[in-house]
MDAnalysis code that builds the backbone (N, CA, C; Angstrom):
import MDAnalysis as mda
import numpy as np

u = mda.Universe.empty(621, n_residues=207, atom_resindex=np.repeat(np.arange(207), 3), trajectory=True)
u.add_TopologyAttr("name", ["N", "CA", "C"] * 207)
u.add_TopologyAttr("resid", np.arange(1, 208))
u.add_TopologyAttr("resname", ["MET", "LYS", "LYS", "ASP", "TYR", "THR", "ILE", "ARG", "LEU", "GLU", "THR", "LYS", "ASN", "ASP", "HIS", "ARG", "GLU", "ALA", "GLU", "ILE", "LEU", "THR", "ARG", "GLU", "ALA", "PHE", "TRP", "ASN", "VAL", "TYR", "ARG", "PRO", "GLY", "CYS", "LEU", "GLU", "HIS", "TYR", "VAL", "LEU", "HIS", "ILE", "LEU", "ARG", "LYS", "ASP", "PRO", "ALA", "PHE", "VAL", "PRO", "GLU", "LEU", "ASP", "PHE", "VAL", "MET", "GLU", "LYS", "GLY", "GLY", "ARG", "LEU", "ILE", "GLY", "HIS", "VAL", "MET", "TYR", "MET", "ARG", "SER", "GLN", "ILE", "GLN", "SER", "ASP", "ASP", "GLY", "ARG", "GLN", "ILE", "PRO", "ILE", "MET", "THR", "PHE", "GLY", "PRO", "ILE", "SER", "ILE", "ALA", "PRO", "GLU", "CYS", "LYS", "HIS", "GLN", "GLY", "TYR", "GLY", "THR", "ALA", "LEU", "LEU", "ARG", "HIS", "SER", "MET", "GLU", "ALA", "ALA", "ARG", "THR", "LEU", "GLY", "ALA", "GLY", "ALA", "LEU", "ALA", "ILE", "THR", "GLY", "SER", "ILE", "GLY", "PHE", "TYR", "GLY", "LYS", "SER", "GLY", "PHE", "VAL", "THR", "ALA", "SER", "SER", "ARG", "GLY", "ILE", "HIS", "TYR", "PHE", "ALA", "GLU", "PRO", "ARG", "GLU", "ALA", "GLU", "VAL", "PRO", "TYR", "PHE", "LEU", "ILE", "ARG", "GLU", "LEU", "GLU", "PRO", "GLY", "PHE", "LEU", "ASP", "GLY", "ILE", "THR", "GLY", "VAL", "TYR", "ARG", "ASP", "PRO", "GLU", "GLY", "TYR", "PHE", "VAL", "ASP", "GLU", "ALA", "ALA", "ALA", "ALA", "ALA", "PHE", "ASP", "ALA", "GLN", "PHE", "PRO", "PRO", "LYS", "GLU", "LYS", "GLN", "LYS", "LEU", "PRO", "GLY", "GLN", "LEU", "VAL"])
u.atoms.positions = np.array([
    [-27.151, 10.540, 1.996],
    [-27.354, 9.901, 3.300],
    [-28.207, 10.798, 4.186],
    [-28.875, 10.206, 5.135],
    [-29.664, 10.958, 6.103],
    [-28.746, 11.824, 6.951],
    [-29.097, 13.107, 7.101],
    [-28.244, 14.002, 7.890],
    [-28.614, 13.883, 9.371],
    [-28.051, 12.859, 10.000],
    [-28.306, 12.614, 11.422],
    [-27.094, 13.018, 12.252],
    [-26.361, 14.023, 11.783],
    [-25.128, 14.455, 12.440],
    [-25.048, 15.975, 12.398],
    [-24.152, 16.518, 13.190],
    [-23.804, 17.939, 13.112],
    [-22.285, 18.041, 12.988],
    [-21.816, 19.093, 12.330],
    [-20.389, 19.380, 12.205],
    [-20.148, 20.762, 12.778],
    [-19.153, 20.865, 13.648],
    [-18.825, 22.142, 14.276],
    [-17.320, 22.191, 14.523],
    [-16.833, 23.377, 14.908],
    [-15.428, 23.518, 15.237],
    [-15.107, 22.780, 16.539],
    [-13.930, 22.201, 16.597],
    [-13.464, 21.547, 17.818],
    [-13.188, 22.600, 18.890],
    [-13.445, 22.259, 20.149],
    [-13.078, 23.101, 21.283],
    [-12.066, 22.352, 22.145],
    [-11.451, 23.047, 23.081],
    [-10.491, 22.398, 23.977],
    [-11.129, 21.246, 24.736],
    [-12.409, 21.377, 25.041],
    [-13.103, 20.310, 25.774],
    [-13.243, 19.031, 24.946],
    [-13.075, 19.141, 23.632],
    [-13.176, 17.973, 22.754],
    [-11.859, 17.238, 22.584],
    [-10.742, 17.828, 23.023],
    [-9.430, 17.315, 22.637],
    [-9.238, 15.844, 22.983],
    [-9.508, 15.483, 24.224],
    [-9.254, 14.096, 24.621],
    [-10.185, 13.135, 23.899],
    [-11.455, 13.502, 23.785],
    [-12.404, 12.623, 23.094],
    [-12.011, 12.451, 21.626],
    [-11.519, 13.519, 20.996],
    [-11.083, 13.427, 19.608],
    [-9.850, 12.530, 19.479],
    [-8.953, 12.589, 20.450],
    [-7.770, 11.726, 20.427],
    [-8.167, 10.257, 20.619],
    [-9.112, 10.001, 21.505],
    [-9.606, 8.626, 21.693],
    [-10.265, 8.130, 20.406],
    [-11.100, 8.969, 19.790],
    [-11.754, 8.629, 18.531],
    [-10.718, 8.306, 17.457],
    [-9.693, 9.133, 17.337],
    [-8.663, 8.944, 16.317],
    [-7.892, 7.649, 16.565],
    [-7.596, 7.377, 17.816],
    [-6.908, 6.121, 18.164],
    [-7.756, 4.917, 17.755],
    [-9.046, 4.965, 18.053],
    [-9.923, 3.850, 17.686],
    [-10.025, 3.707, 16.167],
    [-10.074, 4.835, 15.463],
    [-10.258, 4.806, 14.015],
    [-9.059, 4.214, 13.286],
    [-7.844, 4.414, 13.829],
    [-6.630, 4.019, 13.108],
    [-5.910, 2.820, 13.720],
    [-6.398, 2.303, 14.826],
    [-5.671, 1.228, 15.513],
    [-5.526, 0.003, 14.613],
    [-4.299, -0.428, 14.418],
    [-3.955, -1.606, 13.599],
    [-4.344, -1.472, 12.128],
    [-4.614, -0.247, 11.654],
    [-4.991, -0.077, 10.245],
    [-3.752, -0.040, 9.348],
    [-2.829, 0.881, 9.634],
    [-1.635, 1.036, 8.795],
    [-0.382, 0.415, 9.400],
    [-0.452, 0.093, 10.680],
    [0.674, -0.494, 11.412],
    [0.099, -1.145, 12.658],
    [0.848, -2.006, 13.319],
    [0.389, -2.464, 14.637],
    [0.266, -1.263, 15.578],
    [-0.906, -1.086, 16.184],
    [-1.163, 0.127, 16.950],
    [-1.416, 1.278, 16.003],
    [-1.062, 2.503, 16.429],
    [-1.153, 3.656, 15.530],
    [-0.421, 4.844, 16.142],
    [-0.150, 5.830, 15.284],
    [0.487, 7.087, 15.702],
    [-0.455, 8.283, 15.570],
    [-1.581, 8.094, 14.884],
    [-2.390, 9.238, 14.462],
    [-2.919, 10.075, 15.618],
    [-3.256, 9.447, 16.754],
    [-3.761, 10.243, 17.884],
    [-2.675, 11.126, 18.466],
    [-1.424, 10.663, 18.407],
    [-0.303, 11.499, 18.859],
    [-0.027, 12.606, 17.844],
    [-0.113, 12.292, 16.551],
    [0.036, 13.315, 15.515],
    [-0.979, 14.436, 15.739],
    [-2.230, 14.065, 15.966],
    [-3.281, 15.039, 16.255],
    [-2.903, 15.899, 17.459],
    [-2.453, 15.279, 18.523],
    [-2.083, 15.980, 19.752],
    [-0.971, 16.990, 19.480],
    [0.019, 16.605, 18.689],
    [1.165, 17.465, 18.391],
    [0.791, 18.593, 17.430],
    [0.007, 18.273, 16.415],
    [-0.280, 19.263, 15.374],
    [-1.089, 20.443, 15.883],
    [-1.883, 20.250, 16.916],
    [-2.652, 21.382, 17.443],
    [-1.741, 22.522, 17.904],
    [-0.495, 22.216, 18.235],
    [0.446, 23.233, 18.706],
    [1.381, 23.711, 17.598],
    [1.213, 23.179, 16.386],
    [2.116, 23.495, 15.280],
    [1.746, 24.852, 14.671],
    [2.725, 25.659, 14.276],
    [2.422, 26.965, 13.669],
    [1.614, 26.856, 12.380],
    [1.701, 25.707, 11.701],
    [0.976, 25.538, 10.439],
    [-0.483, 25.129, 10.641],
    [-0.871, 24.802, 11.866],
    [-2.230, 24.364, 12.183],
    [-3.225, 25.485, 11.880],
    [-4.377, 25.115, 11.294],
    [-5.427, 26.083, 10.950],
    [-6.630, 25.833, 11.858],
    [-6.742, 26.550, 12.980],
    [-7.841, 26.268, 13.922],
    [-9.224, 26.500, 13.329],
    [-9.323, 27.352, 12.298],
    [-10.624, 27.600, 11.670],
    [-11.106, 26.411, 10.845],
    [-10.220, 25.407, 10.673],
    [-10.577, 24.217, 9.890],
    [-10.370, 22.950, 10.715],
    [-10.639, 23.053, 11.996],
    [-10.494, 21.935, 12.935],
    [-11.899, 21.510, 13.353],
    [-12.443, 20.507, 12.655],
    [-13.858, 20.173, 12.790],
    [-14.082, 18.836, 13.487],
    [-15.172, 18.775, 14.260],
    [-15.669, 17.510, 14.790],
    [-17.068, 17.253, 14.246],
    [-17.400, 15.974, 14.120],
    [-18.734, 15.543, 13.708],
    [-19.375, 14.841, 14.898],
    [-20.595, 15.240, 15.221],
    [-21.317, 14.659, 16.360],
    [-22.561, 13.921, 15.882],
    [-22.868, 12.841, 16.574],
    [-24.107, 12.102, 16.341],
    [-24.537, 11.514, 17.675],
    [-25.773, 11.729, 18.038],
    [-26.291, 11.168, 19.282],
    [-25.530, 11.621, 20.522],
    [-25.012, 12.833, 20.476],
    [-24.352, 13.388, 21.660],
    [-22.902, 12.983, 21.845],
    [-22.282, 12.321, 20.859],
    [-20.862, 11.973, 20.978],
    [-20.146, 12.211, 19.664],
    [-18.835, 12.312, 19.744],
    [-18.039, 12.532, 18.543],
    [-17.930, 11.242, 17.736],
    [-18.210, 11.362, 16.442],
    [-18.006, 10.213, 15.543],
    [-17.013, 10.555, 14.429],
    [-16.573, 11.813, 14.362],
    [-15.654, 12.188, 13.310],
    [-14.818, 13.399, 13.689],
    [-13.647, 13.509, 13.083],
    [-12.757, 14.651, 13.308],
    [-11.841, 14.826, 12.104],
    [-11.546, 16.089, 11.768],
    [-10.548, 16.395, 10.747],
    [-9.870, 17.716, 11.101],
    [-8.590, 17.820, 10.779],
    [-7.846, 19.054, 10.995],
    [-7.035, 19.382, 9.751],
    [-6.761, 20.676, 9.557],
    [-6.029, 21.145, 8.383],
    [-4.746, 21.853, 8.793],
    [-3.766, 21.777, 7.873],
    [-2.467, 22.417, 8.069],
    [-2.101, 23.207, 6.815],
    [-1.453, 24.346, 7.011],
    [-0.904, 25.086, 5.874],
    [0.342, 24.354, 5.366],
    [0.480, 24.251, 4.067],
    [1.624, 23.575, 3.472],
    [2.000, 24.302, 2.184],
    [2.913, 23.725, 1.413],
    [3.346, 24.427, 0.206],
    [3.935, 23.466, -0.808],
    [3.909, 23.902, -2.050],
    [4.610, 23.232, -3.146],
    [5.866, 24.041, -3.444],
    [7.011, 23.371, -3.482],
    [8.238, 24.028, -3.928],
    [8.248, 23.951, -5.452],
    [7.880, 25.056, -6.085],
    [7.730, 25.063, -7.530],
    [9.090, 25.016, -8.221],
    [9.108, 24.409, -9.403],
    [10.346, 24.307, -10.170],
    [10.877, 25.674, -10.596],
    [10.027, 26.689, -10.613],
    [10.490, 28.032, -10.995],
    [10.961, 28.847, -9.790],
    [11.080, 28.173, -8.631],
    [11.632, 28.835, -7.449],
    [10.606, 29.388, -6.483],
    [9.352, 29.447, -6.882],
    [8.318, 29.963, -5.980],
    [7.899, 28.911, -4.952],
    [7.403, 29.376, -3.830],
    [6.745, 28.510, -2.855],
    [5.247, 28.785, -2.957],
    [4.519, 27.776, -3.416],
    [3.089, 27.936, -3.689],
    [2.302, 27.511, -2.446],
    [1.633, 28.431, -1.748],
    [0.904, 28.058, -0.532],
    [-0.355, 27.259, -0.850],
    [-0.476, 26.098, -0.219],
    [-1.684, 25.286, -0.324],
    [-2.011, 24.786, 1.088],
    [-2.846, 23.777, 1.198],
    [-3.134, 23.167, 2.497],
    [-3.121, 21.660, 2.373],
    [-3.026, 21.007, 3.516],
    [-3.217, 19.573, 3.621],
    [-4.132, 19.319, 4.816],
    [-4.536, 18.088, 4.998],
    [-5.394, 17.775, 6.146],
    [-5.113, 16.369, 6.621],
    [-5.617, 16.077, 7.780],
    [-5.468, 14.752, 8.347],
    [-4.706, 14.809, 9.664],
    [-4.910, 13.805, 10.487],
    [-5.782, 12.653, 10.199],
    [-7.261, 13.032, 10.129],
    [-8.004, 12.337, 9.249],
    [-9.460, 12.430, 9.224],
    [-9.974, 11.110, 9.801],
    [-10.725, 11.211, 10.875],
    [-11.100, 10.033, 11.668],
    [-12.612, 9.857, 11.705],
    [-13.045, 8.628, 11.532],
    [-14.451, 8.267, 11.689],
    [-14.512, 7.065, 12.631],
    [-15.419, 7.095, 13.580],
    [-15.573, 5.991, 14.525],
    [-15.757, 4.677, 13.758],
    [-15.099, 3.605, 14.205],
    [-15.144, 2.342, 13.452],
    [-16.552, 1.877, 13.092],
    [-17.498, 2.029, 14.016],
    [-18.850, 1.537, 13.740],
    [-19.611, 2.433, 12.759],
    [-19.042, 3.595, 12.410],
    [-19.696, 4.529, 11.487],
    [-19.011, 4.601, 10.127],
    [-17.969, 3.790, 9.919],
    [-17.259, 3.817, 8.642],
    [-18.113, 3.212, 7.526],
    [-17.805, 3.623, 6.302],
    [-18.463, 3.102, 5.094],
    [-19.964, 3.406, 5.075],
    [-20.341, 4.522, 5.702],
    [-21.746, 4.936, 5.702],
    [-21.930, 6.356, 5.180],
    [-20.851, 6.956, 4.677],
    [-20.948, 8.302, 4.104],
    [-20.529, 9.424, 5.021],
    [-20.246, 9.105, 6.281],
    [-19.880, 10.172, 7.226],
    [-18.526, 10.800, 6.887],
    [-17.566, 9.981, 6.488],
    [-16.257, 10.519, 6.139],
    [-16.328, 11.461, 4.953],
    [-17.085, 11.078, 3.932],
    [-17.248, 11.941, 2.761],
    [-17.947, 13.236, 3.133],
    [-18.963, 13.157, 3.986],
    [-19.681, 14.364, 4.408],
    [-18.758, 15.317, 5.170],
    [-17.949, 14.774, 6.071],
    [-17.017, 15.603, 6.837],
    [-15.948, 16.200, 5.923],
    [-15.438, 15.391, 5.003],
    [-14.428, 15.868, 4.068],
    [-14.972, 17.015, 3.231],
    [-16.133, 16.856, 2.665],
    [-16.671, 17.880, 1.764],
    [-17.034, 19.159, 2.510],
    [-17.555, 19.030, 3.719],
    [-17.821, 20.218, 4.541],
    [-16.529, 20.981, 4.799],
    [-15.483, 20.259, 5.164],
    [-14.221, 20.916, 5.515],
    [-13.531, 21.489, 4.276],
    [-13.640, 20.813, 3.131],
    [-13.036, 21.346, 1.908],
    [-13.698, 22.656, 1.486],
    [-15.004, 22.743, 1.620],
    [-15.696, 23.981, 1.279],
    [-15.267, 25.101, 2.222],
    [-15.085, 24.775, 3.504],
    [-14.606, 25.779, 4.461],
    [-13.186, 26.218, 4.112],
    [-12.341, 25.273, 3.677],
    [-10.973, 25.616, 3.276],
    [-10.981, 26.522, 2.048],
    [-11.854, 26.227, 1.100],
    [-11.965, 27.069, -0.098],
    [-12.392, 28.482, 0.299],
    [-13.360, 28.597, 1.183],
    [-13.829, 29.901, 1.641],
    [-12.721, 30.670, 2.349],
    [-11.843, 29.923, 3.027],
    [-10.738, 30.547, 3.756],
    [-9.590, 30.946, 2.819],
    [-9.677, 30.556, 1.562],
    [-8.675, 30.997, 0.596],
    [-7.709, 29.951, 0.106],
    [-7.875, 28.683, 0.521],
    [-6.980, 27.629, 0.025],
    [-7.251, 27.380, -1.452],
    [-6.172, 27.402, -2.274],
    [-6.334, 27.182, -3.697],
    [-6.301, 25.725, -4.087],
    [-5.632, 24.891, -3.256],
    [-5.514, 23.468, -3.554],
    [-5.193, 22.717, -2.272],
    [-5.463, 21.411, -2.289],
    [-5.159, 20.513, -1.178],
    [-4.301, 19.373, -1.698],
    [-3.261, 19.004, -0.952],
    [-2.445, 17.828, -1.269],
    [-2.469, 16.898, -0.071],
    [-2.619, 15.608, -0.325],
    [-2.683, 14.638, 0.764],
    [-2.059, 13.316, 0.324],
    [-1.742, 12.493, 1.297],
    [-1.439, 11.087, 1.022],
    [-2.646, 10.279, 1.490],
    [-3.162, 9.444, 0.602],
    [-4.354, 8.679, 0.937],
    [-4.784, 7.805, -0.223],
    [-5.955, 7.222, -0.093],
    [-6.480, 6.268, -1.068],
    [-7.294, 6.985, -2.134],
    [-6.913, 6.793, -3.397],
    [-7.683, 7.370, -4.492],
    [-9.094, 6.777, -4.531],
    [-9.251, 5.551, -4.023],
    [-10.568, 4.936, -3.980],
    [-11.557, 5.736, -3.157],
    [-11.069, 6.343, -2.062],
    [-11.936, 7.180, -1.231],
    [-11.936, 8.618, -1.719],
    [-10.757, 9.193, -1.872],
    [-10.667, 10.628, -2.151],
    [-11.008, 10.972, -3.598],
    [-10.858, 10.000, -4.496],
    [-11.218, 10.268, -5.886],
    [-12.683, 10.647, -6.042],
    [-13.539, 10.145, -5.159],
    [-14.969, 10.464, -5.220],
    [-15.234, 11.929, -4.893],
    [-14.244, 12.592, -4.300],
    [-14.396, 14.001, -3.940],
    [-13.482, 14.904, -4.762],
    [-13.055, 14.404, -5.936],
    [-12.356, 15.251, -6.886],
    [-10.846, 15.212, -6.853],
    [-10.241, 14.368, -6.006],
    [-8.782, 14.273, -5.965],
    [-8.269, 13.426, -7.128],
    [-7.076, 13.776, -7.607],
    [-6.398, 13.008, -8.651],
    [-4.971, 12.742, -8.187],
    [-4.297, 11.792, -8.833],
    [-2.892, 11.580, -8.496],
    [-2.123, 12.856, -8.833],
    [-1.310, 13.310, -7.881],
    [-0.639, 14.600, -8.035],
    [0.357, 14.595, -9.184],
    [0.987, 13.435, -9.433],
    [1.968, 13.377, -10.513],
    [1.321, 13.647, -11.875],
    [0.014, 13.390, -11.990],
    [-0.679, 13.679, -13.248],
    [-0.792, 15.182, -13.492],
    [-0.572, 15.986, -12.427],
    [-0.567, 17.442, -12.537],
    [0.836, 18.030, -12.420],
    [1.849, 17.151, -12.423],
    [3.220, 17.642, -12.366],
    [3.699, 17.995, -10.971],
    [2.975, 17.528, -9.962],
    [3.375, 17.763, -8.570],
    [3.865, 16.434, -8.008],
    [5.063, 16.416, -7.448],
    [5.718, 15.168, -7.074],
    [5.963, 15.112, -5.568],
    [5.922, 13.908, -5.030],
    [6.114, 13.690, -3.597],
    [7.599, 13.585, -3.286],
    [8.025, 14.297, -2.243],
    [9.456, 14.417, -1.943],
    [10.137, 13.069, -1.715],
    [9.394, 12.082, -1.222],
    [9.995, 10.809, -0.822],
    [10.075, 9.796, -1.957],
    [9.625, 10.181, -3.156],
    [9.604, 9.255, -4.288],
    [10.339, 9.874, -5.481],
    [10.880, 9.042, -6.382],
    [11.511, 9.583, -7.594],
    [10.509, 10.395, -8.408],
    [10.984, 11.447, -9.038],
    [10.075, 12.313, -9.799],
    [9.376, 11.573, -10.926],
    [10.044, 10.570, -11.482],
    [9.429, 9.861, -12.605],
    [8.405, 8.825, -12.145],
    [8.290, 8.625, -10.838],
    [7.386, 7.594, -10.320],
    [5.928, 8.058, -10.371],
    [5.049, 7.127, -10.681],
    [3.617, 7.344, -10.530],
    [3.277, 6.922, -9.108],
    [2.927, 7.885, -8.260],
    [2.719, 7.624, -6.829],
    [1.214, 7.587, -6.569],
    [0.616, 6.401, -6.461],
    [-0.844, 6.312, -6.414],
    [-1.459, 6.871, -5.135],
    [-0.640, 7.021, -4.077],
    [-1.198, 7.469, -2.799],
    [-1.016, 8.969, -2.568],
    [-0.297, 9.670, -3.464],
    [-0.110, 11.108, -3.299],
    [-1.076, 11.830, -4.222],
    [-2.013, 12.566, -3.634],
    [-3.173, 13.087, -4.347],
    [-3.265, 14.602, -4.201],
    [-3.951, 15.213, -5.150],
    [-4.120, 16.666, -5.110],
    [-5.496, 17.025, -5.656],
    [-6.008, 18.165, -5.199],
    [-7.289, 18.667, -5.702],
    [-7.261, 20.184, -5.692],
    [-7.613, 20.777, -6.802],
    [-7.795, 22.224, -6.837],
    [-9.103, 22.592, -6.135],
    [-9.062, 23.615, -5.324],
    [-10.281, 24.207, -4.785],
    [-10.659, 25.446, -5.588],
    [-9.641, 26.095, -6.142],
    [-9.841, 27.227, -7.046],
    [-9.478, 26.756, -8.452],
    [-10.442, 26.686, -9.371],
    [-10.143, 26.182, -10.715],
    [-8.985, 26.941, -11.366],
    [-8.025, 26.190, -11.906],
    [-6.882, 26.790, -12.560],
    [-5.739, 27.164, -11.642],
    [-5.890, 26.936, -10.336],
    [-4.865, 27.368, -9.371],
    [-3.502, 26.742, -9.676],
    [-3.496, 25.501, -10.138],
    [-2.243, 24.790, -10.377],
    [-1.765, 24.872, -11.822],
    [-2.460, 25.625, -12.663],
    [-2.060, 25.734, -14.059],
    [-0.634, 26.275, -14.152],
    [0.214, 25.580, -14.907],
    [1.570, 26.040, -15.124],
    [2.528, 25.774, -13.979],
    [2.057, 25.093, -12.925],
    [2.903, 24.825, -11.758],
    [3.361, 23.368, -11.775],
    [4.656, 23.157, -11.692],
    [5.215, 21.836, -11.442],
    [6.191, 21.975, -10.279],
    [6.395, 20.895, -9.535],
    [7.304, 20.996, -8.403],
    [7.193, 19.818, -7.469],
    [7.659, 20.043, -6.247],
    [7.772, 18.980, -5.251],
    [7.034, 19.394, -3.980],
    [6.360, 18.416, -3.390],
    [5.614, 18.643, -2.148],
    [6.212, 17.796, -1.035],
    [6.340, 18.400, 0.137],
    [6.757, 17.679, 1.338],
    [5.744, 17.969, 2.433],
    [5.375, 16.935, 3.175],
    [4.432, 17.115, 4.280],
    [4.996, 18.110, 5.300],
    [4.144, 18.892, 5.968],
    [4.615, 19.752, 7.052],
    [5.386, 18.939, 8.100],
    [6.388, 19.558, 8.689],
    [7.277, 18.849, 9.612],
    [6.536, 18.221, 10.783],
    [5.416, 18.816, 11.184],
    [4.678, 18.304, 12.332],
    [4.182, 16.882, 12.182],
    [4.081, 16.399, 10.927],
    [3.611, 15.036, 10.702],
    [4.685, 13.986, 10.977],
    [5.938, 14.414, 11.078],
    [7.036, 13.464, 11.284],
    [7.332, 13.381, 12.783],
    [6.654, 12.488, 13.480],
    [6.729, 12.438, 14.937],
    [7.736, 11.389, 15.402],
    [8.210, 11.588, 16.624],
    [9.127, 10.647, 17.259],
    [8.325, 9.454, 17.782],
    [8.692, 8.255, 17.347],
    [7.893, 7.081, 17.703],
    [7.987, 6.739, 19.185],
    [9.119, 7.024, 19.812],
    [9.231, 6.782, 21.253],
    [8.303, 7.722, 22.016],
    [8.244, 8.975, 21.594],
    [7.333, 9.927, 22.232],
    [5.880, 9.525, 21.999],
    [5.603, 9.005, 20.794],
    [4.243, 8.544, 20.497],
    [3.860, 7.367, 21.388],
    [4.803, 6.452, 21.630],
    [4.532, 5.301, 22.494],
    [4.281, 5.747, 23.928],
    [5.036, 6.743, 24.391],
    [4.833, 7.260, 25.748],
    [3.466, 7.923, 25.867],
    [3.053, 8.643, 24.829],
    [1.734, 9.273, 24.821],
    [0.639, 8.213, 24.828],
    [0.820, 7.154, 24.034],
    [-0.190, 6.104, 23.946],
    [-0.369, 5.383, 25.278],
    [0.668, 5.359, 26.083],
    [0.589, 4.687, 27.386],
    [-0.407, 5.360, 28.325],
    [-0.844, 6.588, 27.987],
    [-1.844, 7.294, 28.801],
    [-3.261, 6.794, 28.534],
    [-3.423, 5.959, 27.524],
    [-4.740, 5.463, 27.126],
    [-4.912, 4.014, 27.583],
    [-6.144, 3.523, 27.626],
    [-6.357, 2.120, 28.009],
    [-5.606, 1.186, 27.066],
    [-5.030, 0.097, 27.588],
    [-4.257, -0.819, 26.741],
    [-5.107, -1.424, 25.627],
    [-4.499, -1.528, 24.438],
    [-5.124, -2.208, 23.301],
    [-4.068, -3.102, 22.675],
    [-4.486, -4.230, 22.132],
    [-3.536, -5.165, 21.534],
    [-3.074, -4.683, 20.160],
    [-1.776, -4.606, 19.985],
    [-1.216, -4.291, 18.664],
    [-1.122, -5.588, 17.860],
    [-1.604, -5.546, 16.638],
    [-1.590, -6.739, 15.789],
    [-0.967, -6.421, 14.437],
    [-0.184, -7.355, 13.942],
    [0.351, -7.270, 12.585],
    [-0.659, -7.914, 11.646],
    [-1.243, -7.122, 10.750],
    [-2.334, -7.591, 9.903],
    [-1.990, -7.405, 8.431],
    [-2.583, -8.215, 7.564],
    [-2.373, -8.053, 6.125],
    [-2.814, -6.664, 5.665],
    [-2.045, -6.073, 4.759],
    [-2.413, -4.777, 4.212],
    [-1.831, -3.586, 4.934],
    [-1.233, -3.813, 6.105],
    [-0.592, -2.702, 6.805],
    [0.619, -2.216, 6.023],
    [0.966, -0.952, 6.200],
    [2.082, -0.364, 5.461],
    [3.402, -0.529, 6.194],
    [3.335, -0.703, 7.505],
    [4.567, -0.795, 8.325],
    [4.561, -2.102, 9.098],
])
């Protein structure tokens, strides 16, 4: 794709614009309304937050993309805690979706995470999108999602090595960092600070 964008670290001056962008990107996608802008707001204060991997994408003088990373871990079956990372929400402005911007932001941030020492990334998301950037279903590597039976094939729980061989010989269970589990009443109060938008129940939503 034509490189008509820039990617840089987020600053405090970007916070509100990034939250507005995230709200627009996720509104009515997975549920009526969304929680992702509140998750973003909360995670910036979380001890697991990695400020060196908090990126915004700009085009034409405004934000069109944002991604943030968190330190996480695999509870290995042999008793070790294997440090890895996760990321999200990753947000692209609605009018810029399906044009390659999300993939460009993802790949830029993954390379930065690798440089920072992350050996692997685990996420919940669509294999249709993330598979193009090297993610596979985590259960195929013996890594299981805490909320599902170990024998289940979980199509939305994905993993990718950034360091080849990092996951060799490792099996275990992954749980999202606690910061992702937000209080819905608090999220609704936070959302009330933004201009009203209609919540709609749509086909394909998860909730």
